[in-house]
C-alpha positions as CSV (number, residue, x, y, z in Angstrom):
1,M,43.7,61.0,90.9
2,K,44.3,60.0,87.4
3,N,46.4,63.1,86.7
4,L,48.3,62.7,89.8
5,L,49.2,59.1,89.1
6,K,50.2,60.3,85.6
7,N,52.5,63.0,87.1
8,I,54.1,60.4,89.4
9,L,54.7,57.9,86.6
10,C,56.3,60.7,84.5
11,I,58.8,61.6,87.2
12,G,59.9,58.0,87.5
13,L,60.2,57.5,83.7
14,I,61.3,61.0,82.7
15,T,65.0,60.3,82.8
16,A,64.5,57.7,80.2
17,F,62.3,59.5,77.8
18,W,62.5,63.3,78.5
19,A,59.5,65.5,78.2
20,C,58.8,67.1,74.9
21,E,55.7,69.2,75.8
22,D,55.5,72.5,77.8
23,L,54.8,70.9,81.1
24,T,53.1,74.0,82.4
25,E,50.3,73.2,80.0
26,V,50.0,69.4,80.8
27,N,46.9,68.3,82.7
28,M,45.9,71.9,83.3
29,N,42.1,72.7,83.5
30,P,41.7,76.5,82.9
31,N,38.6,76.5,85.0
32,S,40.3,74.6,87.9
33,P,44.0,75.4,87.9
34,E,46.3,72.7,89.3
35,Q,49.9,73.3,90.5
36,V,52.4,71.3,88.5
37,S,55.3,69.8,90.4
38,S,58.5,71.6,90.0
39,N,60.2,68.1,89.9
40,Y,58.1,67.4,86.8
41,I,58.9,70.7,85.1
42,L,62.6,70.6,85.9
43,T,63.4,67.7,83.6
44,Y,61.7,69.6,80.7
45,V,63.6,72.7,81.5
46,L,67.0,71.0,81.7
47,S,66.7,68.8,78.7
48,N,65.4,71.7,76.6
49,T,68.1,74.0,77.9
50,A,70.7,71.5,76.9
51,K,69.3,70.7,73.5
52,T,68.7,74.4,72.6
53,Y,72.3,75.5,73.7
54,H,73.7,72.4,72.0
55,N,72.0,73.2,68.7
56,L,73.6,76.7,68.7
57,G,77.1,75.1,68.2
58,Y,76.7,71.7,66.9
59,E,78.1,70.5,63.7
60,N,75.1,71.7,61.6
61,S,75.0,75.3,62.9
62,K,75.8,78.7,61.5
63,I,78.2,79.3,64.5
64,A,80.1,76.0,63.8
65,G,80.6,77.4,60.4
66,A,81.6,80.8,61.5
67,M,84.1,79.4,63.8
68,Q,85.4,77.1,60.9
69,Y,84.8,73.8,62.7
70,V,82.7,72.7,59.7
71,Q,81.6,73.6,56.2
72,R,78.7,72.4,54.0
73,G,79.9,70.5,51.0
74,T,77.0,71.3,48.7
75,N,74.7,74.2,48.0
76,E,72.3,72.9,50.7
77,G,72.5,75.6,53.5
78,A,75.9,76.8,52.3
79,V,74.7,80.4,52.0
80,V,74.1,80.5,55.7
81,V,76.9,78.2,57.0
82,N,79.7,78.9,54.5
83,F,78.9,82.4,53.3
84,Y,77.4,84.0,56.5
85,G,74.1,84.9,55.0
86,W,72.4,84.9,58.3
87,G,68.7,86.0,58.7
88,H,66.3,86.7,61.6
89,E,66.5,84.2,64.4
90,S,63.6,83.3,66.7
91,W,64.0,83.4,70.4
92,N,60.7,81.5,71.1
93,S,62.6,78.4,72.4
94,Y,64.5,80.5,75.1
95,F,61.2,82.2,76.2
96,D,59.3,79.0,76.4
97,I,62.0,77.5,78.8
98,L,62.0,80.7,80.7
99,R,58.3,80.6,81.2
100,N,58.5,77.1,82.6
101,N,61.5,78.0,84.7
102,Q,59.4,80.9,86.1
103,V,56.9,78.4,87.4
104,I,59.7,76.5,89.2
105,Y,60.8,79.9,90.8
106,E,57.3,80.8,91.9
107,N,56.6,77.5,93.3
108,A,59.9,77.6,95.2
109,V,58.9,80.9,96.8
110,E,55.5,79.7,97.6
111,E,56.8,76.4,99.0
112,N,59.9,77.8,100.7
113,N,62.2,75.4,98.8
114,D,65.5,77.3,98.5
115,F,67.1,74.6,96.3
116,F,64.5,74.9,93.6
117,K,64.9,78.8,93.9
118,G,68.7,78.6,93.4
119,I,68.3,76.3,90.4
120,A,65.6,78.6,88.8
121,L,67.9,81.6,89.3
122,I,70.7,79.8,87.6
123,I,68.6,78.7,84.6
124,R,67.2,82.2,84.3
125,S,70.7,83.7,84.2
126,F,72.0,81.1,81.7
127,H,69.1,81.9,79.3
128,Y,69.0,85.6,79.5
129,G,72.8,85.6,79.3
130,L,72.8,83.5,76.2
131,M,70.1,85.7,74.6
132,T,71.9,89.0,75.3
133,D,75.2,87.4,74.1
134,L,73.4,86.6,70.8
135,Y,71.2,89.6,70.2
136,G,72.3,92.5,72.4
137,D,69.4,94.4,74.1
138,I,66.6,92.0,75.0
139,P,63.3,91.9,76.9
140,Y,64.3,91.2,80.5
141,S,63.0,93.2,83.4
142,S,59.5,93.4,81.9
143,A,59.5,89.9,80.1
144,L,57.2,86.9,81.2
145,Q,54.6,89.3,82.5
146,A,51.6,88.6,80.2
147,N,49.6,87.7,83.2
148,N,50.1,91.4,84.2
149,D,49.0,92.4,80.8
150,V,52.5,93.3,79.5
151,F,52.4,91.9,76.1
152,F,55.1,94.2,74.5
153,P,58.0,94.2,76.9
154,V,60.6,96.8,76.6
155,Y,64.2,95.8,75.5
156,D,66.6,96.3,78.4
157,R,70.0,97.7,77.8
158,Q,72.6,95.0,77.5
159,E,74.7,96.2,80.3
160,D,71.6,96.1,82.6
161,V,70.8,92.5,81.6
162,Y,74.3,91.4,82.4
163,N,74.2,93.3,85.7
164,G,71.0,91.5,86.6
165,I,72.4,88.1,85.6
166,L,75.4,88.6,87.9
167,I,73.2,89.6,90.8
168,D,71.0,86.5,90.3
169,L,74.0,84.2,90.1
170,R,75.5,85.8,93.4
171,E,72.2,85.3,95.1
172,A,72.0,81.6,93.9
173,D,75.5,81.0,95.3
174,A,74.4,82.3,98.7
175,I,71.2,80.4,98.7
176,L,72.8,77.0,97.7
177,Q,75.4,77.4,100.6
178,N,72.8,77.4,103.2
179,L,70.1,74.8,102.3
180,D,67.8,73.0,104.9
181,P,68.1,69.3,104.0
182,A,64.8,68.7,105.7
183,K,62.8,71.0,103.3
184,D,65.1,72.1,100.4
185,L,64.7,68.9,98.3
186,V,64.9,68.2,94.6
187,N,63.9,64.7,93.2
188,A,67.3,63.2,92.0
189,T,65.7,61.6,89.0
190,S,64.1,64.8,87.9
191,D,67.5,66.6,88.0
192,I,69.0,65.0,84.9
193,M,72.2,67.1,85.0
194,Y,73.2,66.8,88.7
195,G,71.0,64.2,90.3
196,G,70.0,66.6,93.1
197,D,73.5,67.5,94.2
198,A,73.1,71.1,95.6
199,Q,76.9,71.6,95.7
200,K,77.4,70.8,92.0
201,W,74.6,73.4,91.4
202,R,76.5,76.0,93.4
203,R,79.7,75.3,91.4
204,F,77.7,75.8,88.2
205,A,76.4,79.1,89.4
206,N,79.9,80.2,90.1
207,A,81.2,78.9,86.8
208,L,78.6,81.1,85.1
209,R,79.8,84.1,87.2
210,M,83.3,83.4,86.0
211,R,82.3,83.1,82.4
212,Y,80.3,86.5,82.5
213,S,82.9,88.3,84.4
214,M,85.4,87.5,81.7
215,R,82.9,88.2,79.0
216,L,82.5,91.7,80.3
217,I,86.3,92.3,81.1
218,N,86.5,95.0,78.3
219,K,83.6,96.9,79.9
220,K,85.0,97.1,83.5
221,S,84.4,100.7,84.1
222,D,80.8,100.5,82.6
223,M,80.0,97.7,85.0
224,A,81.6,99.5,87.9
225,S,79.2,102.4,87.3
226,L,76.3,99.8,87.9
227,G,78.0,98.5,91.0
228,I,79.7,95.5,89.6
229,D,83.4,94.9,90.5
230,L,84.4,92.3,87.8
231,D,87.6,91.5,89.6
232,K,86.0,90.7,92.8
233,E,83.2,88.9,91.1
234,F,85.7,86.5,89.3
235,N,87.8,86.1,92.3
236,E,84.9,85.2,94.6
237,A,83.3,82.8,92.1
238,S,86.6,81.0,91.6
239,Q,86.8,80.0,95.1
240,Y,84.1,77.5,94.8
241,T,83.7,76.2,91.3
242,F,84.5,73.1,89.1
243,M,87.1,70.8,90.4
244,D,87.4,68.3,87.6
245,N,85.4,66.9,84.6
246,S,82.8,65.3,86.9
247,D,81.5,68.7,87.7
248,D,80.7,69.6,84.0
249,A,77.2,71.1,83.5
250,K,76.1,68.6,80.7
251,V,73.3,66.3,79.8
252,D,73.9,63.1,77.9
253,F,72.0,61.9,74.9
254,L,70.0,58.9,75.6
255,G,69.3,57.8,72.1
256,T,66.0,56.1,72.8
257,D,63.7,58.4,70.8
258,E,64.0,61.6,68.7
259,N,63.6,63.8,71.7
260,N,66.7,62.5,73.4
261,A,68.8,61.4,70.5
262,T,71.6,63.3,68.8
263,P,70.6,65.6,66.0
264,G,72.6,63.6,63.4
265,G,71.5,60.2,64.5
266,P,69.0,58.1,62.4
267,L,66.1,59.0,64.9
268,N,66.3,62.6,63.8
269,S,68.2,62.2,60.4
270,P,67.0,59.0,58.6
271,N,69.5,59.7,55.8
272,P,73.1,60.0,57.0
273,N,74.2,63.7,57.1
274,L,77.3,63.6,55.0
275,L,77.1,67.0,53.3
276,L,78.8,68.4,56.5
277,K,82.5,68.4,56.3
278,P,85.2,69.2,58.8
279,A,86.7,72.6,58.0
280,Q,90.2,72.8,56.7
281,T,91.0,75.4,59.3
282,L,90.4,73.1,62.3
283,V,91.7,69.9,60.6
284,D,95.1,71.5,59.6
285,K,95.5,73.0,62.9
286,L,95.0,69.6,64.6
287,I,97.4,68.0,62.1
288,D,100.1,70.6,62.7
289,L,99.9,70.0,66.4
290,D,99.6,66.2,66.1
291,D,96.6,66.6,68.3
292,P,94.7,63.2,68.9
293,R,91.4,65.0,69.4
294,L,91.3,64.9,65.6
295,Y,90.6,61.2,65.6
296,R,87.5,61.6,67.9
297,W,85.9,64.2,65.5
298,V,87.0,63.4,62.0
299,L,87.5,60.3,59.9
300,P,90.3,59.7,57.4
301,V,89.6,60.2,53.7
302,Q,88.5,57.1,51.8
303,Y,90.9,58.0,49.0
304,K,94.3,59.5,49.8
305,W,96.6,61.0,47.3
306,D,100.1,59.9,48.0
307,A,103.4,60.9,46.2
308,E,105.1,57.7,47.6
309,V,102.9,55.2,45.7
310,T,102.9,54.3,42.1
311,V,99.8,52.0,42.0
312,E,96.4,52.2,43.8
313,K,96.3,50.0,46.9
314,D,94.0,49.6,49.9
315,S,95.5,49.7,53.3
316,V,94.1,49.6,56.9
317,V,95.2,52.6,58.9
318,T,95.0,52.6,62.7
319,N,95.3,55.7,64.9
320,I,96.7,55.8,68.4
321,L,93.3,55.3,69.8
322,G,92.9,52.0,68.2
323,E,90.3,53.1,65.5
324,S,90.9,51.5,62.2
325,A,89.7,52.4,58.6
326,T,90.4,51.1,55.1
327,V,91.9,53.8,52.9
328,R,92.7,53.6,49.1
329,F,96.2,55.1,48.5
330,K,96.4,56.7,45.0
331,P,99.5,58.1,43.1
332,A,99.4,61.8,43.5
333,P,98.7,63.4,39.9
334,A,101.5,65.3,38.3
335,G,100.9,69.0,37.8
336,V,97.6,69.0,39.8
337,E,97.4,70.5,43.3
338,V,96.0,68.0,45.7
339,N,96.0,67.6,49.5
340,T,97.9,64.5,50.5
341,N,97.0,64.3,54.1
342,L,95.2,61.4,55.5
343,Y,92.6,63.8,57.0
344,V,91.4,66.6,54.7
345,G,89.1,69.4,55.7
346,L,87.1,71.5,53.3
347,P,88.5,75.0,52.9
348,V,86.0,77.7,54.0
349,G,83.8,79.8,51.9
350,L,84.6,78.1,48.6
351,P,82.1,78.5,45.6
352,I,79.8,75.6,45.7
353,V,81.1,74.0,42.4
354,E,84.7,74.2,43.8
355,A,83.6,72.8,47.1
356,M,81.9,69.7,45.5
357,S,85.0,69.0,43.4
358,Y,87.7,69.9,45.9
359,N,90.7,67.6,46.0
360,K,89.5,65.3,43.2
361,G,92.7,65.9,41.3
362,N,92.6,64.2,37.9
363,D,89.8,61.8,39.0
364,E,86.9,62.1,36.5
365,E,84.6,59.7,38.3
366,G,81.2,61.1,39.1
367,Y,80.5,61.0,42.9
368,H,77.4,61.8,44.8
369,P,77.9,65.4,45.7
370,E,77.9,64.8,49.4
371,R,80.1,61.7,49.3
372,S,83.5,62.8,47.8
373,P,86.0,60.2,49.0
374,Y,88.8,62.9,48.9
375,I,87.4,64.9,51.8
376,S,87.0,63.5,55.3
377,Y,83.7,63.0,56.9
378,L,82.9,63.9,60.4
379,H,83.4,61.0,62.7
380,E,80.7,58.3,62.5
381,R,79.7,59.1,66.2
382,Y,77.9,62.2,64.9
383,R,75.6,60.0,62.8
384,K,74.6,57.8,65.9
385,N,71.8,58.3,68.2
386,Q,74.0,58.3,71.2
387,D,77.7,58.2,71.8
388,S,79.7,58.7,75.0
389,Y,81.8,61.4,73.5
390,V,78.8,63.5,72.2
391,N,77.2,65.4,75.1
392,M,75.3,68.6,75.5
393,N,77.8,70.7,77.5
394,L,76.7,74.0,79.0
395,V,79.9,74.7,81.0
396,T,82.9,72.4,81.3
397,Y,85.9,72.1,83.7
398,S,88.2,72.7,80.7
399,E,86.5,76.2,80.2
400,I,86.9,77.1,83.7
401,K,90.5,76.3,83.7
402,F,91.0,78.3,80.4
403,L,89.2,81.3,82.3
404,M,91.6,80.9,85.2
405,A,94.6,80.8,82.9
406,E,93.4,84.0,81.2
407,A,92.5,85.7,84.5
408,A,95.9,84.9,85.8
409,L,97.5,86.4,82.6
410,L,95.4,89.6,82.8
411,G,96.1,90.0,86.5
412,G,93.9,91.5,89.2
413,L,91.2,88.9,89.1
414,G,92.7,86.7,92.0
415,A,94.2,84.0,89.8
416,N,97.9,82.9,89.7
417,D,100.1,80.8,87.6
418,P,98.5,81.0,84.1
419,E,100.5,78.1,82.8
420,A,99.4,75.6,85.3
421,H,95.7,76.5,84.5
422,Y,96.4,76.3,80.8
423,K,98.0,73.1,80.9
424,E,95.3,71.6,83.0
425,A,92.6,73.0,80.6
426,I,94.2,71.1,77.7
427,S,94.5,68.0,79.6
428,A,91.0,68.1,80.9
429,S,89.6,68.7,77.3
430,M,91.7,65.6,76.1
431,E,90.6,63.4,78.8
432,K,86.9,64.4,78.2
433,Y,87.4,62.5,74.9
434,G,89.2,59.6,76.4
435,I,92.6,60.6,75.1
436,L,94.8,60.2,78.1
437,S,93.3,57.1,79.5
438,N,92.9,55.2,76.2
439,S,96.1,55.8,74.4
440,G,99.2,54.1,75.4
441,D,101.2,55.7,72.5
442,F,100.2,59.3,73.3
443,N,102.6,61.4,75.6
444,F,100.9,64.4,76.9
445,E,104.1,66.1,77.9
446,T,105.7,65.6,74.5
447,Y,102.5,67.2,73.0
448,Y,102.6,70.1,75.4
449,D,106.3,70.8,74.9
450,Q,105.8,71.8,71.3
451,E,106.6,75.2,70.1
452,A,103.1,75.8,69.0
453,V,101.4,74.4,72.3
454,S,103.7,75.3,75.1
455,Y,102.7,78.4,77.2
456,A,106.3,79.3,78.0
457,K,107.4,79.2,74.4
458,S,104.5,81.5,73.2
459,T,105.2,85.2,72.2
460,N,101.5,85.9,72.4
461,K,100.1,84.2,75.5
462,A,96.6,85.5,75.2
463,E,96.4,84.2,71.6
464,R,97.9,80.8,72.8
465,I,95.2,80.4,75.5
466,I,92.3,81.3,73.2
467,E,93.5,79.2,70.3
468,Q,93.6,76.0,72.5
469,K,90.3,77.0,74.1
470,W,88.9,77.2,70.6
471,I,90.0,73.7,70.0
472,A,88.5,72.5,73.2
473,N,85.3,74.3,72.4
474,W,84.5,72.1,69.5
475,Q,80.7,72.4,68.9
476,N,80.2,74.9,71.5
477,P,79.1,78.6,70.9
478,Q,81.5,79.9,73.5
479,A,84.2,79.8,70.8
480,W,82.3,82.5,68.9
481,F,81.8,84.6,72.1
482,D,85.5,84.4,72.9
483,W,86.5,85.1,69.3
484,R,84.3,88.3,69.4
485,R,85.9,89.5,72.6
486,T,89.5,88.8,71.8
487,G,89.9,88.3,68.0
488,Y,91.5,84.9,68.6
489,P,91.9,82.6,67.0
490,V,92.8,84.7,63.9
491,L,90.2,83.5,61.4
492,E,89.9,84.7,57.9
493,A,86.6,84.6,55.8
494,G,86.6,82.6,52.6
495,P,86.5,83.9,49.1
496,V,82.7,84.0,48.9
497,T,80.8,85.8,51.7
498,Q,77.4,87.6,51.8
499,F,78.5,91.0,53.3
500,G,82.4,91.2,52.9
501,A,85.5,89.6,54.2
502,A,84.5,89.4,57.9
503,I,82.7,86.9,60.3
504,P,79.4,88.0,61.7
505,V,79.2,89.2,65.3
506,R,75.5,88.9,66.3
507,Y,72.1,87.2,65.8
508,M,69.4,89.3,64.1
509,Y,66.3,89.8,66.1
510,P,63.2,87.7,65.3
511,T,61.2,88.8,62.2
512,P,59.6,92.0,63.6
513,N,55.9,92.0,64.6
514,L,54.2,94.9,62.8
515,D,52.2,95.9,65.7
516,P,53.1,99.6,66.5
517,N,53.4,98.7,70.2
518,Y,56.0,96.1,69.3
519,L,57.9,98.3,66.8
520,V,58.5,101.0,69.2
521,N,60.5,98.7,71.5
522,Y,62.2,97.0,68.6
523,E,63.3,100.2,67.0
524,Q,64.7,101.4,70.3
525,A,66.8,98.3,70.5
526,I,68.2,98.6,67.1
527,S,69.0,102.2,67.7
528,S,71.6,101.1,70.3
529,L,73.4,99.0,67.8
530,E,76.6,100.4,66.2
531,D,76.7,100.5,62.3
532,T,79.8,99.0,60.7
533,Q,81.4,99.0,57.1
534,F,79.9,95.5,56.4
535,I,76.4,96.8,56.6
536,P,75.2,97.8,53.1
537,A,73.9,101.3,52.8
538,G,70.2,101.6,53.5
539,Q,69.9,98.4,55.5
540,S,68.7,98.2,59.1
541,K,71.1,98.0,61.9
542,D,69.4,94.8,63.0
543,H,72.2,93.0,61.1
544,P,74.7,90.2,61.7
545,Y,77.5,92.8,61.3
546,A,76.2,95.5,63.7
547,K,78.1,95.8,67.0
548,M,76.1,95.4,70.2
549,W,77.1,97.4,73.3
550,L,79.4,94.6,74.4
551,L,81.6,95.0,71.3
552,Q,81.5,98.8,70.8
553,N,84.4,101.1,71.2
554,S,86.6,98.1,70.4
555,A,88.7,97.1,67.4
556,K,87.9,93.4,68.1
557,P,87.3,91.1,66.5
558,W,87.5,93.5,63.6
């Protein structure tokens, strides 16, 4: 009875505090197994899914560095983020979530609850899809079978994993269309993403079908041989998917403790993380486009070089969103190259000494290495425990509209009018950051009509779509996956890199277990990877510059 009461209380309080333990192990007596409520496990699965995915792309990650959203301004972590010195990556967090999700699935089958079954299929597809996107071949068909004495699962071919994902998502869509409201129930407070709304879960399933159909678009014939018609898959999924930003698959940070607060807030980072700098690539692009999303993500410099002033002076600058900052305007030094913009990003891949002194001009003052006043900081919202514009987004309406735009451009996927979808995608991204509703001085039509934004004025429409999608994907690993597939946006590695003038294309597998039963499967997996010119002679193909099946027989991204 005590355990039962504890579980009931946790379900009631869990939306405020999020579980941080593996809930399949809570209150379990191994000599007297008890069934853990799927409602209880669901919150754990959703919160950890959101955090794990967010951490892949957030401002401190290697993917954010590769996509030139951020750079590190000191030598701390610069080898990984700035110079692409990537190492082995654990996948324990994914399999932990999948084990808990498997309990939800098994409970759903036993209890004949199709709502939970549909959710479990979606979560399973999301994680296996993410893992194969990152690594290539992965344990799939024989994973999660330790209870059947399968301790060393084989690594399934990547194409077979994608095939299984699309089959599961199609099944989830069918299940969620035909729920029985009398028996297929999910506790609204346990579902911290959609509050027990089955139709939003169905839209999420179809959004993922669209994402993966486009991910595989360069492998149409291979997938057809497995029985997957990608054109049909995309078209069918697009008939019932996200309709506006309210459909976004996202979890909000609550900011009440370290488990549900942003990674950069004081609960998780007692010292403000100021070594992270916005990358020049993104900042200059937003400046060139006069894009107000810049003001949501980046702060003005504290000291601005200015050719129009003759003496130093402090002035208050206010952006079109009503945010103000005090900036010291300083005469630009003669004969010294400096960046005179109000927003200054750090160039990618600079040697550490150059990065720490970047844009100081003739100022000989010694500054804390993380706190140069001549380089912008990320917006202060990324150093708070919670902010309405900092969310953990799994799939957004904006992404879906960009997918529709690309599908309409490619043809054959059931979509039409690429410009309408493209324009709506940009608008949705801006409104997600409160641009359209909170800025009386911003005119979206004027922004859109620019030569560098307008779809109609573009000579390379595929590049135009993906470049704007890259902007909208700020802090989201989808930017990296799109870049690998399309080569857009065109990004150049900086002057210092670990393995050559290119950006990595995969995660390395976890550090190998030396058990021969493990190694035989691991070695089989790396044998399917393609060697490239960026892998030093004699090194394993389990390398960030090896090409997985998805990228083989393609000149993209390089």
